[in-house]
N, C-alpha and C positions, 0 to 999 in steps of 0.2 A: 436406529443406528449409531451405533457409539460412534465419540464423536472423533478418534482417526479413523475411522474408516469413513469419518464423513465430508472429516476435512481432504482427506487425501483423492474421495472424487470431486469436489470442487476442484483440487489444483491440473488433478488431469482434462476439467474442464474448460478451466482457464489453460489452458498449457497448449490446448488444440483450438479454442479460439486466438490466442495470440497467432498462431502459429499458420491459420488459415487465413488469417487478415494482411498478416506478413504476404505468407504467399501470394493472396487476392491484389495487391499492393507492387508487389515489386516485379510479377511478369505471367504468374501460372493462369492469372485469366487478365481478360481484355476487354475495352470497351466494344461493345458491338453496335453496329450500327442499328439504328430504327427509321421507317418512315414507314408509307403507306400504299407496301405493296403486297397488301392479302389477294390478287387475285385471285388466286387456287380457292378461297372459300366461296367466293362467287361464280366461278365454274363447276364447283361441287353443291351448290344450292341451283343449278342451272340443270346439274347433271339431275339430282333427282326429281328435279319438276317433268321431266321432260320422257317422253316411251317410248321405245321400239314395236317393233307392230303391236301395238296394241299392250301391251307388258312393260311393268317399269325394271330399269335398271339396272344391275348391279348396285349394293352402298358401297363409294370408296371407304368407308372409314368401318364396316363392320362384315361385307360379304367377305368367305373364304378364298383365297389362291384357284384354288378348285372349281366354286361356282364360277368366279368368273372368268375362269379358263374353255369353261361348258358355254358360256353367255360369248365369245367372241367365236368361239368351233361353228354361230350356228351362222355365221357372219360372212357373207361376199368380201373381198380383197377391196372392191371399192365401197362398201359400207361399213367396211374398219378405218382404212382412215378418213374418212366422210365425222367419223366419230373423232377420231383423232385430230384435227382438222378443230374442229369445232368446240373442244374441250379438250383440247391439248395440255390443260394443267390437270387435269381428271386421268384419261388413259394416258400419259407420263409416269404416271405416279398406282395407277393401278396395277399390284402386288394382282398375276395370272393370270395379267395379257399377254398374249406374244412379244418376246423383246425387240426385235425391232419392229414392233407395231410404237413401242415405245421408247426405240429410241429417234423412230420421227415424229412422235407426238412433240418429244423434249425440244425436237429443230424446229418447232413452227413457235412451241414456247419461248425457247430459248432468243430465238428473232422478234419477238412481238416485245416480249423484256428489254432484249439490246437499242432494239429502234425507242420506246418510250425512253430509257435515262440518256442516249445521245440525246429528247429534243429536250429532256430534266438540264444536262451537263451546258447548256447552250439559253435554259429560261432565266428571263429577270427577275420573276419572282424569286427565286429560290437564292440564300444567300451564297455566298463566292466556298464556302466549306457543304453547303449541300452540293453545287454546281461541282465539284472537285469529288463528294461520294459519285455523284450518279456517272461521272466522267471512269471513272475509276468501275467502277457498276460496267458499264457499257463493254469496256475495255476485257472484264473479265467475260461477261455470256458472249463477244465473240471470240473471246481464244475458246472456250469450250464450242463453238461450233465449225474451227476450225479441224480440218483433218479426216474429215469423215469420223470425232471422237464418238463412241456411242453412250450416249447419256441415259441411263437407267431413269434413272427420279433428276427432277428438278421444278422448285418451289421457292419465287422469290421472297415471298412474305417474311419478315422477321430480319434477321442476320442471311434469312438465304440458307438451303439443303440445296443437294445435290453428291448422287451415284453416279459412278463408271465406270465400265466395263473394258474390260482389256481381255480380248482374245476372243474365241468362238464361246458364247456361254451356252447355245442352242447342242453344239456338238462334245462336251466338252467332261470330261470323265474325272479333273479333280479340280474343285475348286477353292480358290481362296479367298476369304472375304477379310478386309483391312478396317476396323474400327478406328477412327485418334478421337481424341479428346478432348480438351480443354482448348477453347481460343478458335473451334473448328467452325466455321459458316461459309459463306460461297467468299468473301474474299482471300481468303486460306485456305479456300478449298484446294489452291493449286499456288507455287513461290516461286520467282525469279533467282530468287537468291534466299539458301538453306528449303530449294525446293524438295529436301527429303526427308522434311520434317513435315510438309504438307501430305497429305489424304493421298494425291494423283501420283504426289512422287515417290514416296509409298509405295503405294500398289503399283506405279511402272518399276522404278528396280525390282520388289519384288518378282512380275513377271517377268520381265530379262531376266533374271537370276536363274528361277525356271527356265527357262526354256535354255539357259546357255549349258543346266547341268543335261537337260533330255528336253534335245530337239524335238524327238516328234510324239511328246505326251501331249496328249488333248486338254490343257489348262489354260484355265481362265482365271481374271482375279480381279476383286470388285473393291472400289474404293468407296464405301458406305461412309457417308455423310451425310445418311438424311434422318435424322435428328438434331431435337435444340440440344446443343453443348453446356455444358457451361461457359460464359462468358462475359459475368458481368463484376461489378469490384467490390461484389456483394461473398456474401460466402455460400454459394449456389453450388461449388467446391467438394464441398466439406462434408457435401449430405449424400445418399442416394436419389433423392428426388426424380432429379432429371435424369439417370440412368433409371429408373425408375416408370418411367415414362416413355423414353426411348427404347426400351425391353423388346415391346409388343411391336415395333415396329421393326428392328430386328429380327421377332419370328416372324413371320410375319414374310418378309422377304425370303427365310432361309423355308417356311412353308411351301414357296412358290417355286422354289429348285427340285428338278427332277428328285423322285430317291433314286436310291445307289449310287448317288456320287459322295467321288469325297471332299467332307468338306470342312475345312479349316478357320478357325479365327486368328486371328492376330491383333488384338486389342492392345491401344496402347495409350497411357498415362490414365487419364479418369473413361476414356474408352474400356477399360477393363474393369472397370467398377459393373459397368451399365454390363459387361460378358457375363461378369457372376451373377448380378441379376438375373438376367436370361437364360443363364445353362441350369437349375432345377424344370426349369418350364420345357426342355429340349425332348422330341421324339430319343426314344433308345434308337444311339445308330444315327441320328440324322446328323450332328456334325462328332468327327473321327477326333480332334485335335483343338485343342483351346490354345492358347501361345500370350503370354502377356512379358509389355515391357514394360521398364521408368514405373509401376504401376503406383499406385498410393492402395492398394488395398483392391479384395474382392466381393468387399463387404461379406465374408466369412470367417474362421476364423481357420477352420481346414479345406483342404481341396476336396476332401472325403464332403463336407457340407454343400459342394453341390452339384451334388447327384445325380451325375452326369456318368455318360459311361468313356466320353472324349478324355483323351489323354490330357494334362493339365500342364504345361512348360512355360517356365515364368526367364525373363532374362534383365538386367541390370547391373551397366556403367559401374567402375569404379564412382566414378564422378559424375552421378546422377544427384542433383537435389533431393532428389522422392525421396532417399532415402534418408534424410534430417526429417521426413515425416514424421508423424506417431501415428503408429502404425501401429491403431484400433480402432474401437468403437465404444463411443459412451454417448449417451444420453443424445442420439440423430448423430453427432461428427462421428468423423472416420470413415475408414473403409473396412477395417478389418487385420489378420494379420497377414504379415510381409510376405507376400507369396514367394520371394527366394529366400525365405526363412528358411533355416534345414524344420522345424517340426511342420511347417506348413501341407507339406507332401506334394510339392509340384517335382517336374524335372526341372530345372536349372541348368541353361545349357551355357555357351562360353559368347562374347560381345566384345571378343579383340576389337581393335582398333577403336571400337564405337565411342563416340565422348560426350558427355555430358547426354542432358535428359530426350534430346528431339537427335540423337543421333544412331538410332537405332536399325534403319533402314539404308544406311547409307554404304554405297557399294565399295566393297573391298574388306568391309565389316567383316569380324565372323559371324554377329547374332542375323545379320541378314542372311549368308550363309546355311544357318544351321535352319532358317526359318524358311529356305527353300525348300532344304531338304525332309522338313516336316509336311510341307505342303505335297511333297511328289512320296509321303510313306517311305522317305529312305531315311528307317529309323536309325537300321547299325551306324551310320555314319554321320548322327546329330556328334558334335564335340562337347560333354559336359563340365561344366565349373568346377573348381578342383574345390573353391570353399565354398561358403554359405553362411551368413551370421544365425546366429541362434533366433529360436522365434519368442 
């Protein structure tokens, strides 16, 4: 390699490393809680050892959703409820299981987790910080249990994972999936302050906007935080490793949805990296639209490199700091071309009244209105950005 090119490459690598370190220490990533909450591993082990009517039950990690669906179709309702109660952390996270049964299983699992954390919150064995965290977790689980919420996935291990459905997933003809980014865990799944920066708030805002635009439409929205997002103070947000791990989970969710649906992905921040990694593995027509907002890149150079039949949309507010992240990929760092750049090939939508990196789903913003129009396939009413940067 000539000296000038080699020196330039080193400078790019150093610039990327510095940028991501600064972001990691100034708010793009956040410390995640850690603890011995891996009850699902024990439940999966027990499930794998068990049999039903003399037969092994479908493997939670490898059985295709269709195989899982056929297994549950052979069960009576009491039999299915019995499995949901005994193996709540398995059935509640099992793509292909009936969604109503998953909701019930996750109510069982959340109730158990809430009671456990309530007991830990007053335990003399824990430090004051440990008791405080246990109390926060107990409150989060209690919140997820209120008001008949439809929790499609729940795992308390590590930082925790969850997914929630708004609307009737069984009858919907249009499904939107909100894929959040960095710092997402069970405690940040919803927020009292800055609620529309959290997955549950994003999904609720999108669902309400869709219903306002089309009251008779059969729509559902999934707040999908059922993956391990970057969250430490290291450089895990600067590469695609966690996106590569999360993509198969998203693909399993999509494979469990009935064929023929209009499915749109709304991927925020690092969630757009995950969607970019997953896109080439989609079946033709499986997803109609992929809309990214506040994206550091989709791990490709151009939208055509996603090799998807889905329409690709992009949104970025003028005040979003993500614009200052180097939109390149070098030596495993970075996520490729800026999706709002003219040379990328995405259709860029207006974001009026959105503020900063976390404001795209706030009610009253042009970005939320455009997302709802995309979810409803009202493409002619989507408002497009006037200008965008060069690639």
